[in-house]
N, C-alpha and C positions, 0 to 999 in steps of 0.2 A: 416139484418146483420147475423142472424142465418144461412140463406141459403148460404151466402158467406163463412162462416166458415166451414159449412158442405161440400161444394163443394171443398174447399181447402184441407180439411182433406181427402176426398175420392180421390182427384187427387194425393196427396202424397202417399197414400196407394197403389193405382193402379200402379203408376210409380215404387214404391219400390218392388211390387210383380213382375213387369215386369223384373227388373234387378236382383232381388233376392240377397241372401247372405248379405254381409256387407252393400250393398246399401240400404237395407230396414231400417237398424238402422240409417244410415246417413241421409236418407230422412226424417225419423221420427224426428230427431234433427232439420233438416231444417224446417219442418212444425211447430214445437214448437217455433223456432226462429222467423219465420214469424208472427205467431199468437201473440207472446209476443211483438215484436218490432213494427210491423206495426198496429196491432189492439189493443194493450194495454192490452191483457189478461195475467194475471200473471200465470206462470207455477206452478204446484204443487211441493211440496218439494220431493226430491228423497226418503227420509226416509219414508214419508207417502205412497208413491207409492210402495215402497218395502214391507212395512208392510201389505198393503192391498192385494198385490199379494200373500203373504204367507198365509194370512187369507183365501183367496179363495182356496188355495191348501189344507187346512186342511181336508175337507171332502174327498178329493181324496186320502189322505195318509192313511186313516183308513184301507182299504183292504190290503195295503202293510204292515202295522204294524201287522195285524192278520196273514198274511202269514209268516212273519219273526219269529213269536213266535212258 
């Protein structure tokens, strides 16, 4: 089952890269929809995803803060 999920994820990413732009975001939503409706995997909460993305950016923001001062 893991390999089917990974294959679906990679297919959606490659098709999104092929078309680029807004299609990448739309196909990401399509991939999440397929995984949640057909495979029963619950998507993460948007707030949790947003917070984790900001936490990943924190070390990258330190050099910008030092340059601003």
